[in-house]
Each structure stands twice: as structure tokens, then as C-alpha cells.
BALOBA-1460 file (C-alpha; in Angstrom, 3 decimals):
// residues 113
<rec num="1" residu="x" x="-10.570" y="-35.424" z="-8.744"/>
<rec num="2" residu="x" x="-9.921" y="-31.710" z="-8.465"/>
<rec num="3" residu="x" x="-6.841" y="-30.108" z="-9.946"/>
<rec num="4" residu="x" x="-5.188" y="-29.091" z="-6.664"/>
<rec num="5" residu="x" x="-6.634" y="-31.839" z="-4.443"/>
<rec num="6" residu="x" x="-4.245" y="-32.747" z="-1.630"/>
<rec num="7" residu="x" x="-1.888" y="-29.812" z="-2.197"/>
<rec num="8" residu="x" x="-1.490" y="-26.729" z="0.010"/>
<rec num="9" residu="x" x="-3.466" y="-24.778" z="-2.600"/>
<rec num="10" residu="x" x="-6.527" y="-26.975" z="-1.933"/>
<rec num="11" residu="x" x="-6.746" y="-26.005" z="1.726"/>
<rec num="12" residu="x" x="-8.214" y="-22.712" z="2.970"/>
<rec num="13" residu="x" x="-5.623" y="-20.230" z="4.325"/>
<rec num="14" residu="x" x="-4.928" y="-20.229" z="8.053"/>
<rec num="15" residu="x" x="-3.653" y="-17.505" z="10.370"/>
<rec num="16" residu="x" x="0.088" y="-17.771" z="11.069"/>
<rec num="17" residu="x" x="-0.301" y="-16.745" z="14.721"/>
<rec num="18" residu="x" x="-3.284" y="-18.726" z="16.022"/>
<rec num="19" residu="x" x="-3.753" y="-21.409" z="13.354"/>
<rec num="20" residu="x" x="-7.463" y="-20.668" z="12.858"/>
<rec num="21" residu="x" x="-9.016" y="-20.184" z="9.434"/>
<rec num="22" residu="x" x="-8.402" y="-16.613" z="8.241"/>
<rec num="23" residu="x" x="-12.146" y="-16.034" z="7.960"/>
<rec num="24" residu="x" x="-12.583" y="-17.008" z="11.654"/>
<rec num="25" residu="x" x="-9.380" y="-15.499" z="13.036"/>
<rec num="26" residu="x" x="-9.790" y="-13.042" z="15.908"/>
<rec num="27" residu="x" x="-6.139" y="-11.999" z="16.122"/>
<rec num="28" residu="x" x="-5.559" y="-8.278" z="16.037"/>
<rec num="29" residu="x" x="-2.418" y="-6.761" z="14.571"/>
<rec num="30" residu="x" x="0.107" y="-5.792" z="17.233"/>
<rec num="31" residu="x" x="-0.261" y="-2.199" z="18.304"/>
<rec num="32" residu="x" x="3.386" y="-1.455" z="17.561"/>
<rec num="33" residu="x" x="3.141" y="-2.577" z="13.948"/>
<rec num="34" residu="x" x="-0.001" y="-0.709" z="12.916"/>
<rec num="35" residu="x" x="-0.270" y="3.080" z="12.943"/>
<rec num="36" residu="x" x="-3.602" y="4.691" z="12.044"/>
<rec num="37" residu="x" x="-3.508" y="6.876" z="8.908"/>
<rec num="38" residu="x" x="-4.490" y="9.974" z="10.922"/>
<rec num="39" residu="x" x="-1.151" y="9.819" z="12.751"/>
<rec num="40" residu="x" x="0.974" y="9.501" z="9.605"/>
<rec num="41" residu="x" x="2.244" y="12.286" z="7.377"/>
<rec num="42" residu="x" x="2.629" y="11.600" z="3.666"/>
<rec num="43" residu="x" x="5.067" y="13.964" z="1.971"/>
<rec num="44" residu="x" x="4.363" y="14.447" z="-1.738"/>
<rec num="45" residu="x" x="6.777" y="15.758" z="-4.336"/>
<rec num="46" residu="x" x="7.168" y="15.792" z="-8.098"/>
<rec num="47" residu="x" x="10.591" y="14.812" z="-9.422"/>
<rec num="48" residu="x" x="12.179" y="14.656" z="-12.836"/>
<rec num="49" residu="x" x="13.955" y="11.440" z="-13.761"/>
<rec num="50" residu="x" x="16.355" y="10.564" z="-16.541"/>
<rec num="51" residu="x" x="15.254" y="11.387" z="-20.060"/>
<rec num="52" residu="x" x="12.775" y="13.963" z="-18.753"/>
<rec num="53" residu="x" x="10.334" y="11.515" z="-17.122"/>
<rec num="54" residu="x" x="8.226" y="13.011" z="-14.342"/>
<rec num="55" residu="x" x="7.145" y="10.984" z="-11.297"/>
<rec num="56" residu="x" x="5.148" y="11.814" z="-8.194"/>
<rec num="57" residu="x" x="6.896" y="10.523" z="-5.059"/>
<rec num="58" residu="x" x="5.206" y="9.741" z="-1.731"/>
<rec num="59" residu="x" x="7.530" y="9.605" z="1.292"/>
<rec num="60" residu="x" x="7.031" y="9.339" z="5.021"/>
<rec num="61" residu="x" x="4.794" y="6.270" z="5.215"/>
<rec num="62" residu="x" x="6.234" y="3.544" z="7.421"/>
<rec num="63" residu="x" x="6.390" y="0.262" z="5.467"/>
<rec num="64" residu="x" x="5.838" y="-1.870" z="8.572"/>
<rec num="65" residu="x" x="2.738" y="0.119" z="9.548"/>
<rec num="66" residu="x" x="1.066" y="0.140" z="6.103"/>
<rec num="67" residu="x" x="0.206" y="-2.224" z="3.317"/>
<rec num="68" residu="x" x="2.226" y="-0.288" z="0.746"/>
<rec num="69" residu="x" x="1.491" y="-2.755" z="-2.063"/>
<rec num="70" residu="x" x="-2.269" y="-2.359" z="-1.604"/>
<rec num="71" residu="x" x="-1.948" y="1.429" z="-1.372"/>
<rec num="72" residu="x" x="0.233" y="1.524" z="-4.490"/>
<rec num="73" residu="x" x="-2.257" y="-0.618" z="-6.384"/>
<rec num="74" residu="x" x="-5.114" y="1.696" z="-5.398"/>
<rec num="75" residu="x" x="-3.178" y="4.827" z="-6.391"/>
<rec num="76" residu="x" x="-2.121" y="3.339" z="-9.730"/>
<rec num="77" residu="x" x="-5.663" y="2.351" z="-10.652"/>
<rec num="78" residu="x" x="-7.171" y="5.670" z="-9.544"/>
<rec num="79" residu="x" x="-4.546" y="7.685" z="-11.416"/>
<rec num="80" residu="x" x="-4.461" y="5.435" z="-14.468"/>
<rec num="81" residu="x" x="-0.678" y="5.303" z="-14.335"/>
<rec num="82" residu="x" x="2.142" y="2.936" z="-13.519"/>
<rec num="83" residu="x" x="4.177" y="3.004" z="-10.379"/>
<rec num="84" residu="x" x="6.602" y="1.205" z="-8.097"/>
<rec num="85" residu="x" x="8.044" y="1.076" z="-4.586"/>
<rec num="86" residu="x" x="11.676" y="2.199" z="-4.237"/>
<rec num="87" residu="x" x="13.460" y="2.630" z="-0.914"/>
<rec num="88" residu="x" x="10.168" y="2.756" z="1.075"/>
<rec num="89" residu="x" x="8.850" y="5.482" z="-1.248"/>
<rec num="90" residu="x" x="5.913" y="5.111" z="-3.584"/>
<rec num="91" residu="x" x="6.478" y="6.415" z="-7.109"/>
<rec num="92" residu="x" x="3.601" y="7.066" z="-9.508"/>
<rec num="93" residu="x" x="4.341" y="7.931" z="-13.124"/>
<rec num="94" residu="x" x="3.387" y="11.431" z="-14.235"/>
<rec num="95" residu="x" x="2.441" y="14.584" z="-12.394"/>
<rec num="96" residu="x" x="-0.399" y="13.217" z="-10.246"/>
<rec num="97" residu="x" x="-0.015" y="15.502" z="-7.233"/>
<rec num="98" residu="x" x="-3.644" y="16.678" z="-6.982"/>
<rec num="99" residu="x" x="-5.179" y="13.231" z="-7.467"/>
<rec num="100" residu="x" x="-2.875" y="11.566" z="-4.963"/>
<rec num="101" residu="x" x="-3.444" y="14.325" z="-2.412"/>
<rec num="102" residu="x" x="-7.210" y="13.812" z="-2.736"/>
<rec num="103" residu="x" x="-6.983" y="10.005" z="-2.492"/>
<rec num="104" residu="x" x="-4.697" y="10.013" z="0.548"/>
<rec num="105" residu="x" x="-6.828" y="12.641" z="2.306"/>
<rec num="106" residu="x" x="-9.965" y="10.579" z="1.731"/>
<rec num="107" residu="x" x="-8.200" y="7.570" z="3.298"/>
<rec num="108" residu="x" x="-7.371" y="9.639" z="6.395"/>
<rec num="109" residu="x" x="-3.685" y="10.411" z="5.853"/>
<rec num="110" residu="x" x="-2.281" y="13.835" z="6.638"/>
<rec num="111" residu="x" x="-0.712" y="15.188" z="3.454"/>
<rec num="112" residu="x" x="2.075" y="17.720" z="3.004"/>
<rec num="113" residu="x" x="3.203" y="18.980" z="-0.366"/>
């Protein structure tokens, strides 16, 4: 007997909208909830926090139109730094302005700052 046999973890994931297996799902995201990166403007800034800590802040990306967790994970790994999401803004530790600008531009976002 397998460890998770008979539990929800044993079954393959299904789409919440159509009920098909996620690998076979043909649902498309609703047009209102997804905005292509070319139509979004990411505003970058460097801010100083308490005790002199410096963070790079990314504003202007709509949370409902992006996978902010995936984007944050990619930025953190490419910059080799920590980060978080606060108030729909992405914060990356350190002064990473040039790297983040390059990464977001390569993904198709318009960048200001």
C-alpha cells in the first residue's frame, strides 16, 4: 500500500472550473484577470528601511493579473537575495535595481525607474 493511497494527495490535480485533469484542461484564464506583461508598467525604486537596510521595491504590477509569488521567486533566485510581498509591492533585499530592470525587461514588462 502506498503512503497516501485513498487520500486527496493520491489523486492527480483537477481544474476547478471544468473538472478535467490539469494536464488535459483547455480552460483559458478570463481575459479580465490576465494582463500581458507588455501592457504593464513596473515602477522600481530603492528605499532605505530601519537600521539602514536597503531594499529594491517593485510597484505597479496588478496582483490579480500576475503570479506575484512566481515572479518574486524568480527575482530572488536571480539576484541571490531575499525578498517578500508587502501591500502588493515586491521587495528584494539590497540594491538590485540593474538586475531587476534587466530581468523584468527580458520577461516583457515595461520598466520605469
